[in-house]
C-alpha positions in Angstrom: 22.7 7.6 52.2 24.6 10.2 50.7 25.0 9.1 47.0 28.1 11.5 46.4 29.9 10.1 49.0 29.0 6.3 48.4 30.4 7.0 44.7 33.5 8.7 46.5 34.2 5.6 48.7 33.7 3.4 45.8 35.6 4.6 43.3 37.7 7.5 44.8 41.5 7.8 45.1 43.3 7.7 48.4 42.8 6.1 51.5 41.0 5.7 54.8 42.4 7.5 58.0 41.9 5.6 61.2 41.6 8.0 63.9 39.6 5.7 66.0 41.9 4.7 69.2 39.5 4.7 72.1 39.3 3.6 75.7 42.6 1.1 76.3 44.5 2.2 73.2 44.0 5.8 73.9 46.9 6.3 76.3 49.2 4.5 73.9 48.4 7.0 71.1 49.1 9.7 73.1 52.5 8.2 74.7 53.3 7.7 71.0 52.2 11.5 70.4 54.8 12.3 73.2 52.3 12.9 75.9 53.1 10.9 78.9 50.2 9.2 80.8 51.4 11.0 84.2 50.6 14.1 82.5 47.0 13.9 82.6 44.6 12.7 85.2 41.0 10.8 84.2 39.1 9.9 81.3 37.9 13.5 80.6 41.5 15.0 80.5 42.9 12.1 78.3 40.1 12.4 75.9 40.2 16.3 75.7 44.2 15.9 74.9 43.4 13.1 71.9 40.8 15.0 70.5 43.5 18.0 70.3 45.9 15.5 68.4 42.7 14.5 66.1 41.7 18.2 65.4 45.5 19.1 64.7 45.5 16.3 62.2 42.0 16.7 60.5 42.7 20.6 60.2 46.1 20.3 58.9 46.5 21.7 55.1 48.2 18.0 54.6 45.3 16.3 55.7 43.1 16.8 52.3 40.1 15.5 50.4 42.4 14.4 47.5 44.7 11.9 49.0 42.3 11.1 52.3 39.2 9.4 51.1 37.4 9.0 54.4 38.4 9.0 58.2 36.9 6.5 60.9 35.9 8.4 64.2 35.4 7.6 67.8 32.2 7.9 69.4 33.7 10.9 71.6 35.3 12.6 68.5 32.1 12.6 66.5 30.4 14.2 69.3 32.7 17.0 69.6 33.6 20.1 67.1 36.5 20.7 64.9 36.7 24.5 64.0 33.4 25.1 65.4 31.4 22.7 63.5 30.4 19.1 64.3 33.4 16.7 63.2 31.6 14.7 60.7 30.2 17.9 59.1 33.6 19.3 59.1 35.3 16.3 57.5 32.8 16.2 54.6 31.5 20.0 53.7 34.9 21.4 54.6 37.6 18.6 53.5 35.7 16.2 51.6 36.5 13.4 53.5 33.9 10.5 54.0 33.0 10.1 58.0 32.8 6.9 59.2 32.0 5.8 63.1 33.7 3.3 65.1 31.0 1.1 66.8 32.3 -2.0 68.6 33.1 -1.9 72.2 35.8 -4.0 72.2 36.8 -7.4 72.1 35.6 -10.6 73.9 37.8 -12.9 75.8 39.6 -15.3 73.1 37.6 -18.5 72.3 38.5 -21.0 69.6 41.4 -18.9 68.5 39.5 -15.7 67.8 38.0 -13.0 69.8 34.7 -11.8 68.5 33.3 -8.5 69.9 31.5 -7.7 72.8 27.9 -6.5 72.9 27.5 -3.3 71.7 24.3 -2.0 74.0 22.4 0.9 72.5 23.3 0.5 68.9 20.3 1.4 67.0 20.4 4.7 68.8 24.1 5.1 68.1 23.2 4.5 64.3 20.6 7.0 64.1 22.5 9.7 66.0 25.4 8.9 63.5 23.1 9.3 60.6 21.7 12.3 61.5 25.2 13.9 62.1 26.2 12.8 58.3 28.3 9.6 59.1 28.1 7.5 56.2 29.4 4.3 57.2 30.9 2.2 60.3 33.4 0.2 61.5 33.7 -3.0 64.1 36.8 -5.0 64.8 37.2 -8.8 65.8 40.7 -10.4 66.0 41.4 -13.9 64.7 44.4 -15.7 65.8 44.1 -19.3 64.3 41.8 -21.1 61.8 39.1 -22.6 62.8 35.7 -22.3 64.8 36.3 -19.0 66.2 37.1 -17.5 62.9 33.6 -18.7 61.6 32.1 -17.5 64.9 33.8 -14.0 64.0 32.5 -13.8 60.3 29.0 -14.9 61.6 28.6 -12.0 64.2 30.3 -9.3 61.9 27.6 -10.1 59.4 24.6 -10.1 61.7 25.5 -6.9 63.2 26.3 -5.7 59.6 22.8 -6.3 58.7 21.7 -4.0 61.5 24.1 -1.5 60.5 23.0 -1.7 56.6 19.3 -1.6 58.0 19.7 1.9 59.9 20.8 3.2 56.2 24.8 3.0 57.0 27.6 1.0 55.2 29.4 -1.3 57.4 33.3 -1.7 57.5 33.7 -5.6 58.6 36.9 -6.0 60.1 37.9 -9.6 60.9 41.7 -8.9 61.7 43.9 -11.8 61.4 46.8 -11.4 63.9 49.9 -10.8 62.0 52.2 -12.9 64.4 49.5 -15.9 64.1 51.8 -18.9 63.2 49.0 -19.8 61.1 48.5 -16.2 59.2 48.3 -17.9 56.0 45.9 -20.8 56.6 43.7 -18.5 58.9 43.4 -16.0 55.9 42.7 -19.0 53.4 39.7 -19.7 55.5 38.5 -16.3 56.4 38.7 -15.4 52.5 36.4 -18.6 51.8 34.0 -17.5 54.8 33.7 -13.8 53.7 32.9 -14.7 50.0 29.8 -17.2 51.3 28.9 -14.4 54.1 28.9 -12.0 51.0 26.6 -14.2 48.9 23.7 -14.6 51.3 23.6 -10.5 51.6 20.3 -9.0 50.0 20.0 -7.9 46.8 20.8 -4.1 46.8 23.0 -4.8 49.9 26.8 -3.9 50.0 29.8 -3.9 52.6 33.1 -2.6 52.8 35.9 -5.4 54.2 38.8 -3.9 56.3 41.5 -6.8 56.4 45.0 -7.6 57.6 47.5 -7.5 54.7 47.6 -10.9 53.5 50.6 -13.6 53.5 50.0 -14.4 49.5 49.9 -11.4 47.4 46.4 -10.5 45.9 44.8 -12.9 47.8 41.7 -11.1 48.2 41.1 -10.2 44.6 38.0 -12.0 44.3 36.5 -9.9 47.3 37.9 -6.7 45.7 36.0 -7.6 42.6 32.9 -9.0 44.3 29.7 -7.2 43.5 28.5 -6.5 46.9 31.6 -4.9 48.2 32.2 -1.3 48.0 35.8 -1.5 48.7 38.7 -3.6 50.5 40.6 -1.7 52.9 43.7 -2.8 54.6 44.8 -2.4 58.1 48.5 -1.9 59.0 48.0 -4.2 61.8 51.1 -3.4 63.6 53.6 -3.4 60.9 55.6 -0.1 60.4 54.7 2.5 57.6 57.4 1.3 55.1 56.8 -2.2 55.5 52.6 -1.8 55.3 53.0 0.6 52.6 55.3 -2.3 50.6 52.6 -5.1 51.5 50.0 -2.9 50.5 51.3 -1.9 46.8 51.6 -5.8 46.1 47.9 -6.2 46.4 45.9 -4.2 43.8 42.8 -2.8 44.2 43.1 -2.8 48.2 43.7 0.9 49.8 44.7 1.7 53.3 43.0 2.3 56.5 46.2 2.9 58.8 46.2 4.2 62.1 49.6 4.0 63.7 51.3 3.8 60.5 49.5 7.0 59.7 50.3 9.1 62.8 54.1 7.5 63.0 56.5 10.5 63.9 54.1 12.9 64.8 54.4 14.7 68.2 52.7 17.3 70.4 56.0 19.1 70.2 56.7 19.8 66.9 55.8 23.2 65.3 52.9 23.2 62.9 55.7 23.3 59.9 57.3 20.1 61.2 53.9 18.5 62.0 52.7 19.0 58.7 55.6 18.5 57.0 55.3 14.9 58.8 51.8 14.2 58.4 52.1 15.2 54.5 55.0 12.6 54.0 52.9 9.9 55.8 49.9 10.7 53.7 52.0 10.8 50.2 53.4 7.7 50.9 50.0 5.8 51.8 48.3 7.6 49.2 51.0 6.3 46.7 50.7 2.7 47.9 47.0 2.7 47.7 46.9 3.4 43.9 48.2 0.2 42.6 
């Protein structure tokens, strides 16, 4: 494990950029970027276009290691180059931004008010490849709709796979997202906090993870997680909130930093000049970094 990267993630300022849209979420990301589905054909062309978008973000002078702590990549992005260098290598050695990799393969069907992850075939091989490319950690997402048995199943699966990731020498970001539209959001978050604390206490000595959580209904609900000795960092997803609302909620949760996706790229389009693009991205990064500094 890269100790310089670990120190930056644990104590550094800024936030983590989520640049890991994949599969079914890519057309939506491209549409928001001003590229309609009928303007490309097939997955190869689609992923070429989304890599161009991500490259434009990563190489922008606004995307700097002072305010952007880390970046989460999709596997296809990890396997490509940025400005002639492997993406993870470019992020760390050019921008001083810590690279992470999304490793999940999407969500299973809803059961008991939650969606666990689909199986992840070939995970050990992927983790080895990621480590060899200089990736520091991973991210994997589940979704919780209501409290109950499904929520516990999500936490159990996340930590089971998390141990596999730790064994490969990487730091897992555990992401049990609570749906912001859940009619029982606050109750689910109370159960989730208790389940996470139990799971953290069962980790072996020397093991630590990151947590990526929905911004809670009760401010500072996750303070015990922020301060837990086996938690490297707690980061928040925007979860469908627009940037202003997400930043407002984030600023009310002390010690939590952002890991935003749509809220980061809001307002960016392929049609913008570089000057317009960089200014729009700079405004987003400034707002998110400020909200992450509380």
